[in-house]
Residue, then its C-alpha position, 0 to 999 in steps of 0.5 A: m500500500l506504499y506508493g511507488l515501491d513495487d507492484g502495489a499502489r502507484t500514487i499517494e492518492d492510491s495509498v490514501a484510498m487504500v487506508r480509507m478502505a481498510v478503516e471503513h471495513g474495520t481495520t485498526d492497524l496495517v503492516a505495509t510490506p513492500h517486496a524485497n526481491p530481484n525486481y524491487r529493492f527494499d530500502p528501510q529508510i524510504v519505507q519509513e518516509r513513505l509510512a509517515e507521508v501516507a499517515a499524514a496524508s490520510g489524517n492518521v486514521l490508521r496505525l501504519h507499521s513497517g514490514c517486508d515481503f521477503h523473497l527467499s533468495f540467497d542474497n536476501i537470506q545472507d543479508a537478513i542473517a547479517n541484519p536481523r531487524k532490517y526486514t522484520i515487522n516493526q523491526h522485531r522478530y517476525l519475518m514474512v517469507e515469500f517462496s519462489d513459484l519455480l523452486i523450493f530449496n531442498n534445504t529449506a528447513e535448514i534455511l528457516l532454522r538459520l533465520e530463527e537462530a538469528g532471532m527471526t520467526p519466519v512467517i510463510t506467506h500465502p502458501e495456498r497460492n504457490g503451486l509447489l507449496r500446495q504439494r507440500a502440506d506435510q513439509i509445511a507442518k514440519w516447518v511449523e513444528a520447528g517454529a515457523c508460522v503460516q499466513v493465508t490470504g483472506q481472499s483465498l478462503l473466499g475463492e478469489f484466487g481459484r479453487r485450488a487456493a481455496e481448498f488448500s487454505r482450508t486444508l491448512l486450517d483443518r490441520r491447524l497450520v494457519h496463524f494469520l490471515a492477511s489482505d495482501a492488498h495491492d489496490c482498492e479494486h482487485r486486491p483490496p485492503r479488507l479482512d472483514l469478509a474473511h474474518a466472517w468466513v472463518k467465524d462461520h466455519y471455525g468459530e469466533e475464537w479462531a477468527e479473532a486469533l487469526c485476524v486480531t490477537n496473533p497479528k497484534a503480537t507481531l507488532t511488538g515481537e511477542s510470542l503467539e499465545p495458544l487459544d483458550e483450551a476451554d471447550t467452546s464447541e463439539s471439538r476443542k481441537w478446532y480452536q487450538i493454534w499451535r506454533 
C-alpha cells in the first residue's frame, strides 16, 4: 500500500484510498510490506518516509507499521542473517517469507532454522497460492513444528484466487497450520485492503475464537515481537481441537 515501491499502489492518492478502505471495513492497524526481491529493492529508510507521508496524508486514521515481503533468495537470506531487524515487522522478530513459484530449496528447513537462530520467526506467506507449496502440506507442518508460522490470504478462503487456493487454505486450517490471515492488498479494486469478509468466513466455519486469533490477537503480537499465545483450551464447541493454534 506504499506508493511507488513495487507492484502495489502507484500514487499517494492510491495509498490514501487504500487506508480509507481498510478503516471503513474495520481495520485498526496495517503492516505495509513492500517486496524485497530481484525486481524491487527494499530500502528501510524510504519505507519509513513513505509510512509517515501516507499517515499524514490520510489524517492518521490508521496505525501504519513497517514490514517486508521477503523473497527467499540467497542474497536476501545472507543479508537478513547479517541484519536481523532490517526486514522484520516493526523491526522485531517476525519475518514474512515469500517462496519462489519455480523452486523450493531442498534445504529449506535448514534455511528457516538459520533465520530463527538469528532471532527471526519466519512467517510463510500465502502458501495456498504457490503451486509447489500446495504439494507440500506435510513439509509445511514440519516447518511449523520447528517454529515457523503460516499466513493465508483472506481472499483465498473466499475463492478469489481459484479453487485450488481455496481448498488448500482450508486444508491448512483443518490441520491447524494457519496463524494469520492477511489482505495482501495491492489496490482498492482487485486486491483490496479488507479482512472483514474473511474474518466472517472463518467465524462461520471455525468459530469466533479462531477468527479473532487469526485476524486480531496473533497479528497484534507481531507488532511488538511477542510470542503467539495458544487459544483458550476451554471447550467452546463439539471439538476443542478446532480452536487450538499451535506454533
